[in-house]
C-alpha positions, 0 to 999 in steps of 0.5 A: 175314707174311714178307719177302725182303730182297735188298739188302745186298751189291748195292744192290738190295732186295726184300721179299716179305710172306707172310700167311695162317693158316699164318703165325700166330706168326711161322711158315712151313711149309718146304713153303710156303717152298720153293714160294714160293722155287722159283716166284719163282726159276724165273719170274725165270730164265725171264723173264731168258731171254726178255728176253735172247732166249735160248730155253728148251731142255733141258739146262744154262741159261746161267750168266750169265743164271741168276746175274744173277737169283739170290737167296740165302736168308740169314735168318729173323725173327719178324714173322709170318714174315720171310725175308731173301735177298741177292745176291752179284753186282755192281751191274752185274748188277742191270739184268737182275733189275730188268727181269725183275721189271718184266716179272713185275709187268706180266705179272701185271697183264695176267693180272689184267685179262684182257688179251691176254698179252705175248709173254714170258709163255711157257708155261714162265713161266706154269708158274712162276706156277702154281707160285708161286700153287699154295699160295694158299688160305684156310686156308694162305698167302692173300696174297704181296706183292712190293715192290721199288724198281721197283714191286710185285705181289701173288699172291692168290686173285684172281690164282690164279683169273685164272691158272686161266682162262688156257688152256694154250698149245700153242705150236708151232715148226719142229723136226728130229729123228733117230730110228728110225721105228716103229708106223706106222698107215696108216688113211686117218683117222689116218696116224700113226707113232712116232719113237724118238729118243735123248731119248725117243719122239715121236708124229707124224702125216703127210699122205697124200703121205708115206704111201709114204715112211713105209711104205718107211722103217719100222724105219729110221733117219730125219731127220724135219722138221715142225711140233711142238706143244709141252707147256706147259713149252715144250720137250717135244714133244707131237706132231709134224706131219711135213712131210719124212722122209729115210732115213739110212744106218746100220748094216745090219740082218742076219738072225741066221742070216747073222750066224751063218754069217759068224761060224762059229757053229753050233747046238749038238747037246747041252747038254753043249757049253755047259760048254766045256773042263775048267778046271784046279783047279775042284774045289779052288777050289769046296772053298775057297769052300765052306769059307770060307762055313762059316767053316772054315780 
């Protein structure tokens, strides 16, 4: 059994009891500790973002939201395995943490009962729960019980099985990307292409009404808009369904022969021309380098 106590500096307390064969003798593998801690922290942060109406995007998360649900590990005691954490924030910061924990407990119960999922159980939140329940097994950690002043919830094999039955959600949203259009497939059965952006490549499909537009914009810089199917992390684009494509004015692509003509560059007639003008004292310099390598003075 392990316990997380978050109450000394913020008037907020929470206990997390971990049980299973791996906790015998007051021990808990570091891998399990890291999994539980990261899964809990990740899920609380994502629920806090959902609670405040902040969308999850790539990059740095809002510091005030992250700090509001931050838990710090401060100690370990026998008991089977007792872990203590505390929060440095003031009491006024506890409201968002309590709300995130309420949503977490409620969401877990919805999953257990097989009810329709509330809106805040987004794909990123479900991924955090999968991380939290990932180590549940008869031979490892069999049960994790969370208890706090507002209630409690349990992560066990029943919950893990319910989570497995929950289909991965392919969420969609309107997006606009800028990149270079490549790899057009104009077969009537497919009609797809690739847009290379600064963040990576995006696969896209399009309707027959955009066929000529895509063909004319091939290898050009474009601004494309449409519905994007997102990966379970809720951020990464799996595929984009193009609705509009607009060519952007960028630096012109000039053939190499024209560039050479404009810059006065001509083909060389002999490989000796690559050597350039003689360099004064080159032989003396090479002798010094050779002597240094041999340890000579």
